[in-house]
N, CA, C and O of each residue as an XYZ file, in Angstrom:
496
protein
N     -50.394     52.400    -23.107
C     -50.031     51.146    -22.312
C     -50.760     51.305    -21.048
O     -50.743     52.421    -20.528
N     -51.556     50.109    -20.337
C     -52.374     50.242    -19.464
C     -51.254     49.947    -18.156
O     -50.406     49.055    -18.121
N     -51.534     50.970    -17.127
C     -50.490     50.501    -15.902
C     -50.687     48.780    -15.409
O     -51.768     48.241    -15.649
N     -49.764     48.127    -14.837
C     -50.039     46.860    -14.676
C     -49.839     45.803    -15.602
O     -49.800     44.616    -15.278
N     -49.698     46.290    -16.889
C     -49.623     45.102    -17.921
C     -48.225     45.196    -18.324
O     -47.675     46.235    -18.692
N     -47.655     43.978    -18.226
C     -46.389     43.780    -18.584
C     -46.195     43.675    -20.459
O     -47.059     43.053    -21.075
N     -45.372     44.130    -20.999
C     -45.253     43.676    -22.166
C     -44.865     42.293    -22.480
O     -43.985     41.682    -21.873
N     -45.704     41.729    -23.659
C     -45.110     40.521    -23.967
C     -43.877     40.064    -24.445
O     -43.436     40.450    -25.528
N     -43.166     39.112    -23.581
C     -41.630     38.967    -24.143
C     -41.913     38.495    -25.841
O     -42.868     38.003    -26.443
N     -40.663     38.897    -26.181
C     -40.403     38.762    -27.738
C     -40.369     37.459    -27.972
O     -39.574     36.813    -27.289
N     -41.125     36.802    -28.883
C     -41.171     35.465    -29.327
C     -39.555     34.853    -29.959
O     -38.629     35.525    -30.414
N     -39.634     33.557    -29.808
C     -38.555     32.905    -30.396
C     -39.372     32.236    -31.834
O     -40.207     31.337    -31.738
N     -38.978     32.823    -33.077
C     -39.296     32.044    -34.239
C     -38.332     30.917    -35.019
O     -37.156     30.966    -35.377
N     -39.369     29.869    -35.121
C     -38.655     28.736    -35.358
C     -39.140     28.573    -36.947
O     -40.318     28.691    -37.285
N     -38.088     28.292    -37.834
C     -38.695     28.220    -39.231
C     -38.198     26.956    -39.745
O     -36.971     26.889    -39.819
N     -38.965     25.773    -40.177
C     -38.424     24.517    -40.728
C     -39.867     23.902    -41.513
O     -41.051     24.109    -41.245
N     -39.341     23.216    -42.395
C     -40.415     22.634    -43.260
C     -40.638     21.619    -43.098
O     -41.455     21.090    -43.851
N     -40.011     20.831    -42.013
C     -40.446     19.450    -41.480
C     -41.450     19.658    -40.247
O     -41.162     20.267    -39.217
N     -42.775     18.997    -40.553
C     -43.934     19.138    -39.398
C     -43.371     18.802    -38.166
O     -43.393     19.615    -37.241
N     -42.764     17.462    -38.024
C     -42.312     16.681    -36.991
C     -41.170     17.585    -36.123
O     -41.157     17.824    -34.916
N     -40.250     17.985    -37.139
C     -38.897     19.031    -36.139
C     -39.866     20.072    -35.417
O     -39.870     20.321    -34.212
N     -40.714     20.649    -36.426
C     -41.301     21.880    -36.201
C     -42.127     21.788    -34.698
O     -42.041     22.692    -33.866
N     -42.825     20.722    -34.518
C     -43.666     20.535    -33.581
C     -42.711     20.057    -32.249
O     -43.118     20.325    -31.119
N     -41.645     19.460    -32.409
C     -40.482     19.140    -31.057
C     -39.955     20.153    -30.830
O     -39.745     20.337    -29.631
N     -39.553     21.123    -31.666
C     -39.297     22.658    -31.208
C     -39.877     23.190    -30.476
O     -39.472     23.487    -29.352
N     -41.193     23.491    -31.027
C     -42.401     24.157    -30.457
C     -42.349     23.775    -28.939
O     -42.039     24.543    -28.028
N     -42.756     22.268    -28.805
C     -42.870     21.733    -27.446
C     -41.979     22.307    -26.387
O     -42.284     22.936    -25.374
N     -40.494     21.851    -26.974
C     -39.391     21.922    -26.186
C     -39.286     23.458    -25.539
O     -39.104     23.756    -24.358
N     -39.474     24.417    -26.794
C     -39.193     25.579    -26.366
C     -40.373     26.184    -25.281
O     -40.253     26.752    -24.196
N     -41.400     25.848    -25.975
C     -42.709     26.332    -24.878
C     -42.601     25.886    -23.580
O     -42.865     26.656    -22.656
N     -42.205     24.604    -23.350
C     -42.184     23.980    -21.965
C     -41.157     24.595    -21.206
O     -41.206     24.621    -19.976
N     -39.827     25.308    -22.144
C     -38.769     25.832    -21.473
C     -39.044     27.367    -20.862
O     -38.198     28.024    -20.255
N     -40.582     27.844    -21.194
C     -40.929     29.111    -21.064
C     -40.702     30.221    -21.984
O     -40.555     31.397    -21.650
N     -40.684     29.677    -23.364
C     -40.490     30.799    -24.377
C     -41.767     30.848    -25.144
O     -42.524     29.895    -25.329
N     -41.910     32.023    -25.552
C     -43.206     32.236    -26.366
C     -42.760     32.131    -27.987
O     -41.812     32.768    -28.445
N     -43.544     31.286    -28.720
C     -43.003     30.272    -29.960
C     -44.074     30.758    -30.930
O     -45.287     30.765    -30.719
N     -43.348     31.219    -32.177
C     -44.276     31.444    -33.262
C     -43.510     30.674    -34.484
O     -42.287     30.626    -34.361
N     -43.980     30.166    -35.454
C     -43.412     29.370    -36.356
C     -43.884     29.434    -37.695
O     -45.061     29.605    -38.014
N     -42.944     29.294    -38.445
C     -43.143     29.424    -40.208
C     -42.622     28.188    -40.739
O     -41.655     27.556    -40.315
N     -43.416     27.900    -41.773
C     -43.059     26.611    -42.636
C     -41.749     26.777    -43.739
O     -41.074     25.824    -44.128
N     -41.542     28.257    -44.166
C     -40.423     28.563    -45.049
C     -40.059     30.058    -44.814
O     -40.430     30.766    -43.878
N     -39.359     30.347    -45.722
C     -38.616     31.832    -45.617
C     -39.546     32.910    -45.710
O     -39.372     33.907    -45.009
N     -40.734     32.811    -46.672
C     -41.371     33.926    -47.097
C     -42.389     33.904    -45.702
O     -42.632     35.003    -45.203
N     -42.805     33.053    -45.258
C     -43.608     32.865    -44.057
C     -43.165     33.809    -42.811
O     -43.806     34.683    -42.227
N     -41.553     33.223    -42.565
C     -40.923     33.683    -41.687
C     -40.551     35.379    -41.718
O     -40.193     36.058    -40.755
N     -40.736     35.785    -43.002
C     -40.587     37.280    -43.216
C     -41.941     37.820    -42.874
O     -42.008     38.910    -42.308
N     -43.042     37.139    -43.175
C     -44.443     37.702    -42.860
C     -44.280     37.815    -41.209
O     -44.716     38.790    -40.596
N     -43.680     36.832    -40.633
C     -43.737     36.642    -38.863
C     -42.862     37.742    -38.262
O     -43.127     38.334    -37.215
N     -41.840     37.945    -38.996
C     -40.790     39.067    -38.451
C     -41.445     40.403    -38.351
O     -41.277     41.142    -37.381
N     -42.218     40.707    -39.405
C     -43.202     41.827    -39.470
C     -44.157     41.883    -38.510
O     -44.235     42.784    -37.674
N     -44.906     40.931    -38.601
C     -45.880     41.006    -37.355
C     -45.728     40.969    -35.960
O     -46.585     41.424    -35.203
N     -44.733     40.475    -35.598
C     -44.148     39.940    -34.021
C     -42.730     39.867    -34.122
O     -42.185     38.764    -34.067
N     -42.053     40.936    -34.267
C     -40.462     40.833    -34.390
C     -39.874     40.017    -33.189
O     -40.000     40.373    -32.017
N     -39.278     38.988    -33.559
C     -38.711     37.859    -32.835
C     -37.363     38.206    -32.033
O     -36.765     39.178    -32.495
N     -36.847     37.667    -31.054
C     -35.764     38.046    -30.088
C     -34.774     36.990    -30.568
O     -33.629     37.334    -30.273
N     -34.823     35.862    -31.184
C     -34.322     34.829    -31.985
C     -34.884     34.124    -32.936
O     -36.066     33.805    -32.809
N     -34.074     33.704    -34.190
C     -34.874     33.073    -35.222
C     -33.929     31.724    -34.977
O     -32.698     31.740    -34.982
N     -34.905     30.356    -34.724
C     -33.932     29.182    -35.115
C     -34.556     28.697    -36.672
O     -35.702     28.413    -37.020
N     -33.361     28.736    -37.364
C     -33.650     28.422    -39.005
C     -33.139     27.455    -39.445
O     -31.919     27.370    -39.300
N     -33.947     26.231    -40.230
C     -33.385     25.418    -41.068
C     -32.926     25.996    -42.408
O     -33.285     27.132    -42.719
N     -32.231     25.342    -43.130
C     -31.428     25.698    -44.253
C     -32.168     25.136    -45.179
O     -32.666     26.026    -45.868
N     -32.492     24.059    -45.539
C     -33.334     23.214    -46.729
C     -34.557     23.297    -46.614
O     -35.078     22.547    -45.788
N     -35.297     24.094    -47.283
C     -36.757     24.330    -47.357
C     -37.221     24.693    -48.866
O     -36.451     25.241    -49.654
N     -38.414     24.374    -49.163
C     -38.880     24.664    -50.323
C     -39.509     26.202    -50.424
O     -39.983     26.852    -49.492
N     -39.393     26.560    -51.673
C     -39.616     28.065    -51.832
C     -38.365     28.868    -51.426
O     -37.264     28.825    -51.975
N     -38.758     29.653    -50.300
C     -37.462     30.654    -49.638
C     -36.822     29.540    -48.615
O     -37.400     28.931    -47.715
N     -35.530     29.465    -49.004
C     -34.572     28.373    -48.138
C     -34.055     29.299    -47.154
O     -34.371     30.467    -47.378
N     -33.348     29.100    -46.130
C     -32.655     29.546    -45.152
C     -32.000     30.834    -45.401
O     -32.192     31.943    -44.902
N     -30.967     30.308    -46.528
C     -30.034     31.612    -46.870
C     -30.544     32.555    -47.635
O     -29.965     33.639    -47.558
N     -31.595     32.476    -48.469
C     -32.601     33.499    -48.860
C     -33.384     34.249    -47.825
O     -33.712     35.414    -48.049
N     -33.690     33.676    -46.752
C     -34.412     34.417    -45.642
C     -33.397     35.287    -44.890
O     -33.664     36.430    -44.520
N     -32.145     34.646    -44.672
C     -31.276     35.163    -43.843
C     -30.679     36.789    -44.537
O     -30.373     37.790    -43.891
N     -30.661     36.618    -45.883
C     -30.180     37.843    -46.727
C     -31.401     38.711    -46.775
O     -31.139     39.901    -46.597
N     -32.518     38.463    -46.947
C     -33.787     39.122    -47.058
C     -33.975     39.898    -45.450
O     -34.239     41.085    -45.255
N     -33.807     39.101    -44.679
C     -33.758     39.712    -43.001
C     -32.701     40.981    -43.011
O     -32.908     42.180    -42.826
N     -31.527     40.275    -43.291
C     -30.218     41.326    -43.183
C     -30.527     42.445    -43.992
O     -30.214     43.528    -43.498
N     -31.050     42.462    -45.086
C     -31.390     43.749    -46.043
C     -32.234     44.369    -45.371
O     -32.051     45.586    -45.332
N     -33.350     43.860    -44.665
C     -34.204     44.751    -44.139
C     -33.556     45.374    -42.779
O     -34.297     45.851    -41.919
N     -32.263     45.353    -42.636
C     -31.468     46.134    -41.399
C     -32.177     45.548    -40.166
O     -32.200     46.261    -39.163
N     -32.795     44.261    -40.114
C     -33.151     43.840    -39.182
C     -32.045     42.931    -38.357
O     -31.499     41.970    -38.900
N     -31.750     43.342    -36.926
C     -30.421     42.481    -36.485
C     -31.002     41.609    -35.467
O     -31.062     41.928    -34.279
N     -31.419     40.527    -35.937
C     -32.282     39.270    -34.948
C     -30.847     38.164    -35.055
O     -30.427     37.902    -36.182
N     -30.282     37.670    -34.052
C     -29.903     36.674    -33.746
C     -30.299     35.232    -34.479
O     -31.230     34.594    -33.988
N     -29.710     34.790    -35.467
C     -30.175     33.702    -36.260
C     -29.112     32.246    -35.628
O     -27.891     32.286    -35.476
N     -29.829     31.309    -35.410
C     -29.418     29.942    -35.203
C     -29.681     28.837    -36.304
O     -30.819     28.544    -36.671
N     -28.851     28.412    -36.661
C     -28.995     27.406    -37.999
C     -29.249     26.226    -37.163
O     -28.552     25.975    -36.180
N     -30.336     25.425    -37.576
C     -30.410     24.021    -37.295
C     -30.790     23.081    -38.384
O     -31.901     23.100    -38.915
N     -29.764     22.195    -38.726
C     -29.795     21.745    -40.126
C     -29.089     20.384    -40.158
O     -28.111     20.022    -39.505
N     -29.865     19.662    -41.138
C     -29.291     18.152    -41.259
C     -28.145     17.975    -42.347
O     -27.673     16.898    -42.710
N     -27.775     19.293    -42.815
C     -26.629     19.283    -44.108
C     -25.215     18.813    -43.408
O     -25.003     18.999    -42.210
N     -24.303     18.204    -44.263
C     -23.281     17.660    -43.517
C     -22.216     18.785    -42.996
O     -21.512     18.547    -42.015
N     -22.147     19.865    -43.613
C     -21.037     21.029    -43.021
C     -22.193     22.134    -42.132
O     -22.333     23.269    -42.589
N     -22.844     21.794    -41.088
C     -23.613     23.017    -40.592
C     -22.766     24.477    -40.254
O     -23.302     25.557    -40.003
N     -21.634     24.265    -40.304
C     -20.853     25.595    -39.913
C     -20.647     26.317    -41.177
O     -20.461     27.533    -41.135
N     -20.665     25.552    -42.540
C     -20.700     26.627    -43.444
C     -21.831     27.076    -43.867
O     -21.815     28.100    -44.549
N     -23.179     26.374    -43.545
C     -24.235     26.875    -43.813
C     -24.337     28.322    -42.794
O     -24.659     29.443    -43.186
N     -23.958     27.918    -41.375
C     -24.185     29.059    -40.719
C     -23.363     30.473    -40.979
O     -23.626     31.576    -40.501
N     -22.410     30.153    -41.778
C     -21.302     31.229    -42.444
C     -22.281     31.610    -43.241
O     -22.875     32.613    -42.845
N     -22.788     30.976    -44.605
C     -23.778     31.389    -45.481
C     -24.741     32.409    -45.127
O     -24.941     33.404    -45.824
N     -25.469     32.102    -43.797
C     -26.332     32.835    -43.029
C     -25.698     33.786    -42.180
O     -26.442     34.230    -41.306
N     -24.696     34.163    -42.189
C     -24.204     35.040    -41.486
C     -25.074     35.092    -40.076
O     -25.622     36.075    -39.577
N     -25.025     33.575    -39.534
C     -25.573     33.324    -38.214
C     -24.790     33.288    -37.014
O     -23.588     33.023    -37.052
N     -25.549     33.602    -35.697
C     -24.550     33.745    -34.600
C     -24.315     32.341    -34.017
O     -23.518     32.345    -33.078
N     -24.832     31.111    -34.359
C     -24.767     30.069    -33.929
C     -25.294     28.769    -34.911
O     -25.882     29.146    -35.925
N     -25.164     27.327    -34.748
C     -25.589     26.278    -35.409
C     -25.792     25.246    -34.599
O     -25.248     25.215    -33.495
N     -26.576     24.290    -35.017
C     -26.795     23.177    -34.358
C     -27.333     22.155    -35.448
O     -28.267     22.471    -36.186
N     -26.690     20.884    -35.521
C     -26.771     19.950    -36.231
C     -28.145     19.016    -35.878
O     -28.424     18.750    -34.710
N     -28.918     18.578    -36.948
C     -29.975     17.565    -36.578
C     -29.416     16.148    -36.731
O     -28.534     15.885    -37.548
N     -29.898     15.358    -36.012
C     -30.934     15.704    -35.021
C     -30.134     16.422    -33.760
O     -29.021     16.134    -33.320
N     -31.057     17.454    -33.315
C     -30.598     18.156    -32.143
C     -30.623     17.952    -30.685
O     -31.711     17.609    -30.222
N     -29.723     18.083    -29.946
C     -29.856     17.690    -28.447
C     -30.745     18.988    -28.064
O     -30.654     20.144    -28.476
N     -31.584     18.436    -27.189
C     -32.776     19.181    -26.784
C     -32.167     20.287    -25.676
O     -32.649     21.420    -25.676
N     -31.100     19.937    -24.735
C     -30.763     21.034    -23.858
C     -29.964     21.794    -24.515
O     -29.925     22.984    -24.204
N     -29.142     21.300    -25.572
C     -28.317     22.428    -26.192
C     -29.023     23.608    -27.100
O     -28.667     24.772    -27.280
N     -30.329     22.766    -27.683
C     -31.462     23.939    -28.424
C     -31.813     24.974    -27.339
O     -31.710     26.168    -27.618
N     -32.230     24.577    -26.100
C     -32.562     25.489    -25.152
C     -31.774     26.503    -24.858
O     -32.081     27.689    -24.983
N     -30.309     25.899    -24.294
C     -29.340     26.602    -23.928
C     -29.035     27.629    -25.061
O     -29.227     28.786    -24.688
N     -28.647     27.514    -26.235
C     -28.462     28.407    -27.354
C     -29.470     29.238    -27.260
O     -29.252     30.406    -26.940
N     -30.601     28.842    -27.491
C     -31.964     29.953    -27.492
C     -31.847     31.114    -26.383
O     -31.794     32.335    -26.532
N     -31.824     30.293    -25.181
C     -31.639     31.146    -24.157
C     -30.340     32.326    -23.887
O     -30.378     33.362    -23.224
N     -29.408     31.828    -24.537
C     -28.353     32.797    -24.769
C     -28.742     34.104    -25.456
O     -28.541     35.247    -25.045
N     -29.422     33.658    -26.742
C     -29.653     34.886    -27.566
C     -30.749     35.613    -27.270
O     -30.789     36.841    -27.356
N     -31.817     34.788    -26.858
C     -33.257     35.634    -26.501
C     -32.982     36.711    -25.341
O     -33.675     37.723    -25.442
N     -32.059     36.667    -24.217
C     -31.882     37.408    -23.445
C     -31.878     38.682    -23.605
O     -31.663     39.424    -22.647
């Protein structure tokens, strides 16, 4: 590594199949100073984790293809200890967070400051 170059901060990975939610999360977190990468489903998210290991993952539960719980299982089986924040519109987000062995959960529609706060707590 060259002198004078600081390492890039580890990104926040947001995983959601809803384009509008993904865009809102990306804008909010980027404006709050985070480097953001994104995926539209669990399979894309697994590739992203390999390419650019995140500091924290904000994960939707219900997605086509590989859903949130399947992604979480694959992530944990790969012995990757990455904090997971579940962001979901299901009736019982706590149950989904437990299924994914997540550190935190937020319900959709999410509160912007709450999302930034929980990401900041786990990305530190």
